[in-house]
C-alpha positions in Angstrom: 134.4 -75.2 67.9 137.7 -76.5 66.3 138.0 -76.1 62.5 137.8 -79.8 61.7 134.7 -80.1 63.8 133.1 -77.2 62.0 133.9 -78.8 58.7 132.5 -82.1 59.8 129.2 -80.6 61.1 128.6 -78.7 57.9 129.7 -81.5 55.5 132.7 -79.8 54.0 135.3 -81.8 52.0 138.2 -79.4 52.3 139.2 -76.1 53.8 142.5 -74.5 52.8 144.3 -71.6 54.4 146.7 -69.5 52.3 149.1 -66.7 53.2 151.7 -64.7 51.3 153.6 -62.3 53.5 155.1 -60.5 50.5 151.8 -59.0 49.4 149.7 -59.3 52.6 147.5 -62.1 51.4 145.4 -64.0 54.0 142.8 -66.2 52.3 140.6 -69.2 53.0 139.1 -71.4 50.3 136.3 -73.8 51.4 135.2 -76.6 49.2 131.9 -78.0 50.5 130.7 -80.7 48.0 131.9 -81.8 44.6 129.3 -84.5 43.9 127.9 -82.6 40.9 131.2 -81.2 39.6 134.1 -78.9 40.6 133.3 -76.3 43.3 132.5 -72.9 41.9 132.0 -69.8 44.1 133.2 -66.2 44.2 136.0 -64.6 46.1 134.9 -62.1 48.8 137.2 -59.5 50.3 136.2 -58.2 53.7 137.9 -56.7 56.8 136.9 -59.5 59.1 137.5 -58.8 62.8 139.4 -62.1 63.2 140.1 -65.4 61.4 137.2 -67.1 63.3 134.7 -64.7 61.8 136.2 -65.2 58.3 136.1 -69.0 58.7 132.4 -69.1 59.7 131.5 -66.9 56.7 133.4 -69.0 54.1 131.9 -72.2 55.5 128.3 -70.9 55.4 128.8 -69.4 51.9 130.4 -72.4 50.4 127.6 -74.7 51.7 125.1 -72.3 50.2 126.8 -72.6 46.8 126.4 -76.4 46.8 122.7 -76.0 47.3 122.5 -73.1 44.8 124.1 -75.2 42.1 122.1 -78.2 42.9 118.7 -76.6 42.9 119.6 -74.7 39.7 120.3 -77.9 37.8 124.0 -77.0 37.3 126.8 -79.5 37.1 128.9 -77.7 39.7 129.8 -78.2 43.3 129.9 -75.6 46.1 132.9 -73.6 47.1 133.8 -70.1 48.3 136.9 -68.0 49.1 137.4 -65.1 51.4 140.4 -62.7 51.5 140.9 -61.1 54.9 141.6 -57.4 54.2 140.3 -53.9 53.6 139.2 -53.6 50.0 139.8 -49.9 50.0 143.5 -50.1 51.0 144.8 -53.6 50.7 144.1 -54.5 47.1 147.0 -54.9 44.7 147.9 -56.8 41.5 150.4 -58.9 43.5 147.7 -59.9 46.0 145.3 -61.2 43.4 147.9 -62.8 41.3 149.2 -64.6 44.4 145.7 -65.7 45.2 145.4 -67.0 41.6 148.5 -69.1 42.0 146.9 -70.7 45.1 143.7 -71.4 43.2 145.8 -73.0 40.4 147.4 -75.3 43.0 144.0 -76.9 43.7 144.1 -78.4 40.2 140.5 -77.5 39.3 138.7 -78.6 42.4 137.8 -75.0 43.0 136.9 -72.4 40.4 136.6 -68.8 41.5 134.7 -65.7 40.4 133.8 -62.2 41.4 132.0 -61.5 44.7 131.6 -58.8 47.3 134.3 -56.2 47.1 136.1 -57.9 44.1 135.8 -56.6 40.6 136.3 -57.7 37.0 139.7 -56.0 37.2 140.6 -58.1 40.2 139.4 -61.2 38.4 141.7 -60.3 35.5 144.7 -60.4 37.8 143.6 -63.9 39.0 143.1 -65.0 35.4 146.7 -64.2 34.7 147.8 -67.0 37.0 145.0 -69.6 36.5 142.3 -70.7 34.1 140.1 -71.8 37.0 138.3 -68.6 37.1 135.0 -67.3 35.6 133.5 -63.9 35.1 136.5 -62.6 33.2 136.0 -59.6 30.7 134.0 -60.3 27.6 136.9 -59.5 25.3 138.7 -62.6 26.7 135.7 -64.8 26.1 134.1 -64.4 29.6 130.8 -63.0 30.7 132.1 -60.0 32.6 130.2 -58.5 35.6 127.6 -61.0 36.9 125.6 -58.5 38.8 123.0 -57.8 36.1 122.2 -61.6 35.9 122.1 -62.0 39.7 119.6 -59.1 39.7 117.6 -60.6 36.9 117.3 -63.9 38.8 116.3 -62.1 41.9 113.7 -60.1 40.0 112.2 -63.4 38.6 112.0 -64.7 42.1 110.2 -61.6 43.2 107.8 -62.0 40.3 107.1 -65.6 41.4 106.5 -64.4 45.0 104.1 -61.7 43.9 102.3 -64.3 41.8 102.0 -66.5 44.8 100.7 -63.8 47.2 98.7 -61.5 44.9 97.7 -63.8 42.0 99.4 -61.7 39.4 103.0 -61.4 38.1 102.7 -57.6 37.8 104.8 -55.4 40.1 103.0 -52.2 39.1 102.3 -50.2 42.2 104.0 -52.6 44.6 106.5 -51.1 47.1 109.9 -52.8 47.4 112.3 -52.0 50.3 115.8 -52.8 49.2 118.5 -53.2 51.8 121.8 -52.6 50.0 122.1 -50.9 46.7 125.5 -52.1 45.6 126.2 -53.7 42.2 123.3 -56.1 42.4 120.9 -54.0 44.4 121.2 -51.1 42.0 120.6 -53.4 39.0 117.5 -54.8 40.8 116.2 -51.3 41.4 116.4 -50.7 37.6 114.4 -53.7 36.8 111.8 -53.0 39.5 111.4 -49.4 38.4 110.9 -50.5 34.8 108.2 -52.8 36.1 106.4 -50.0 37.8 107.3 -50.7 41.4 107.9 -48.0 44.0 111.4 -48.2 45.6 112.4 -47.6 49.2 116.1 -48.2 49.9 119.0 -48.0 52.3 122.8 -48.5 52.3 125.8 -47.8 54.4 127.9 -46.6 51.4 127.4 -42.9 50.6 128.5 -43.5 47.0 125.7 -46.0 46.5 123.2 -43.7 48.1 124.2 -40.8 45.8 124.1 -43.0 42.7 120.5 -44.0 43.6 119.5 -40.4 44.2 120.9 -39.4 40.8 119.3 -42.4 39.0 115.9 -42.8 40.7 114.4 -39.5 41.6 111.2 -41.0 42.9 112.9 -43.6 45.1 112.9 -42.9 48.9 115.9 -43.2 51.1 115.6 -44.4 54.7 118.2 -44.9 57.4 119.7 -48.4 57.7 118.0 -49.0 61.0 114.6 -48.1 59.6 114.5 -50.4 56.6 113.1 -53.4 58.5 110.1 -51.5 59.9 109.3 -49.8 56.6 105.8 -50.5 55.3 106.1 -52.3 52.0 104.9 -55.2 49.9 108.4 -56.8 49.5 111.5 -56.6 51.7 114.5 -57.3 49.5 117.8 -57.9 51.4 120.7 -57.3 49.0 123.5 -56.6 51.5 125.3 -59.1 53.8 123.7 -62.2 55.3 121.9 -62.9 58.6 119.7 -59.8 58.3 116.7 -62.0 59.2 116.9 -62.8 62.8 115.1 -62.6 66.2 115.6 -58.8 66.3 114.6 -57.8 62.8 111.8 -60.3 61.8 109.3 -58.8 64.4 109.8 -55.4 62.8 108.9 -56.5 59.3 105.8 -54.9 57.7 105.8 -56.8 54.4 104.1 -59.8 52.8 107.2 -61.1 50.9 110.9 -61.4 51.6 112.9 -61.8 48.4 116.4 -60.5 47.9 119.9 -61.2 46.5 121.9 -61.5 49.8 123.4 -64.8 50.7 122.4 -66.6 53.9 119.7 -64.1 54.8 118.3 -66.3 57.6 120.6 -66.1 60.6 119.4 -69.6 61.6 117.3 -72.2 59.7 114.6 -71.8 62.3 113.9 -68.3 61.1 112.3 -69.7 58.0 109.7 -71.1 60.2 109.3 -67.8 62.0 108.6 -66.1 58.7 106.0 -68.8 57.8 104.3 -68.3 61.2 104.1 -64.6 60.4 102.5 -65.4 57.0 105.4 -63.8 55.2 106.4 -65.6 52.0 110.1 -66.2 51.8 111.8 -66.7 48.4 114.9 -68.9 49.2 118.0 -66.8 48.7 120.2 -69.4 47.1 117.6 -70.1 44.5 116.6 -66.6 43.4 120.1 -65.1 43.6 121.5 -68.0 41.4 121.5 -65.9 38.2 125.1 -64.8 38.5 126.2 -68.5 39.0 124.1 -69.6 36.0 125.6 -66.8 34.0 129.3 -67.7 34.7 128.6 -71.5 34.4 128.0 -71.3 30.7 131.4 -69.8 30.1 132.6 -73.4 29.9 130.5 -74.1 26.8 130.7 -70.7 25.2 129.0 -67.7 26.8 126.2 -65.7 25.1 123.9 -63.1 26.7 120.8 -64.6 25.2 121.7 -68.1 26.5 122.4 -66.8 30.0 119.1 -64.9 30.2 117.1 -67.9 29.1 118.6 -69.9 31.8 118.1 -67.2 34.5 114.4 -66.9 33.5 113.8 -70.4 34.7 114.2 -69.1 38.3 110.5 -68.0 38.1 109.2 -71.5 37.6 111.7 -73.0 40.0 110.5 -70.6 42.7 106.9 -71.5 42.2 107.9 -75.2 42.4 109.5 -74.6 45.8 106.4 -72.9 47.0 104.4 -76.0 45.9 106.7 -78.3 47.8 106.4 -76.2 50.9 102.6 -76.3 50.8 102.4 -80.0 50.0 104.8 -81.1 52.7 103.8 -78.4 55.1 107.3 -77.2 55.7 108.9 -73.7 55.6 110.0 -72.6 52.1 113.7 -72.7 53.0 113.3 -76.3 53.9 111.5 -77.0 50.7 114.4 -75.6 48.7 116.7 -77.8 50.7 114.5 -80.8 49.8 114.8 -80.0 46.1 118.6 -79.5 46.2 119.3 -82.6 48.4 117.2 -84.8 46.2 119.3 -84.0 43.2 122.6 -84.4 45.2 121.5 -87.8 46.5 120.4 -89.0 43.0 123.8 -88.1 41.6 125.6 -89.8 44.5 123.7 -93.0 43.8 124.8 -93.3 40.2 128.5 -93.0 41.2 128.7 -96.5 42.7 130.6 -98.2 39.9 134.2 -97.5 38.9 134.4 -96.4 35.3 138.2 -96.6 35.0 140.5 -93.7 34.4 138.8 -90.8 32.7 140.2 -87.4 31.6 139.0 -84.4 33.6 136.2 -82.5 31.9 134.9 -79.1 32.8 131.2 -78.7 33.5 129.2 -78.8 30.3 132.1 -80.3 28.3 130.9 -83.4 26.5 132.9 -86.7 26.4 134.8 -87.1 23.2 135.7 -90.5 21.8 
C-alpha cells in the first residue's frame, strides 16, 4: 500500500522522512492527531529490515500514542519517531543532534522523548538542538529516565486486572510471566517482587538475563519460545509489539494479559480472541501510559510525587475500561478505544469557532492576559 494511502487509512496528519548522509541518519516522524495538543512520542532506534517495516511501525506506534494521551486525560496528541539503524554501532552525538535539528524544524508540532534503544544521554544530544524534547536529565529540569513510571503504571494496571479476576488487589503468591526484562520489564519485576509475586521471565538480551539472575535469585528463566506456554496467572509482554497473535494466543495458560509493550495485539480482532478464551486483557496503551504521564508534567514543573499521583490513576481507569467492556459487551481493547475516541470527539466539537490569533502554549501552560 502506498505511503499516503497508509496515512489515510490510519488517520495520520503528517509523516516526515529525514536523512543526513554526513552522520548516517535515516529517520521517520509520524504525527497522527493533534486535536488535544502537540504530538508527543518517543524516538525508537531499531535495525529495521527495510523502510517499509519502519514505516508500518512508526504509523502504528504514533496512532497508539494518540489513544494513550486521550484515555489518560492528557492535553497531548499522538506522534512517534523511528531511527533506522543498529543502536550498538550506529549511535553518535552527530546523529542525535542532527535528528534534534529536524525535530526543531517542525516548530513544536512534534515533541520527542526516550524510547526503545535510546537513552537519557541520547536525549541530551537532541536537547542541544531543540526544546521540543522531554525526559531530559533531572539536573536540567527534566524527569530523566521514564522507565520506572512506565513500570509503575503497568503495575497499577496489573493490580486492577487482579482485582477484576480474583476480587482482591493483592499480588501475593501470583505468578507473573514477563516477556522482556529491559528497562521497563526490570523495573516491573522489582515492583512485583516487592508485592510478593513469583516471577518467570525471558529475554533475548544476555545482559538483561544476567541482571535478572543477579537481582532476583528466586525468579525463573525460560527460553523465549517457552514464555507463551508457561503456566501463570498473568502474562506480561514487555518487549516489542504483536506478540499476541494467531500462533501465540492458543498457547497461553494465564487468566490475565497485562504488560508494558506497545501494540501487543497483532490485529484488533485478537482482543476478541482473548475475550473468547476468558482471558482478561488490560489495554496496553492505557496501562503503559505512566512514562507519558511522567514526561507530560515537565511542561508545568516536574516533581516525582506529582508524577506518581498521576500514574496511580491508571488503576481506576483500567477498572473503568473493564466496566465499559462488560456494559457494552465488547472486547476490552475496543472499550479503551471507546473511552479515548469519546474524549477526542468532544474536543473536536468545541473547536468549531475561530478564536482569532492566539500565541502557542505548551500543554498545561495557562493563558496569560
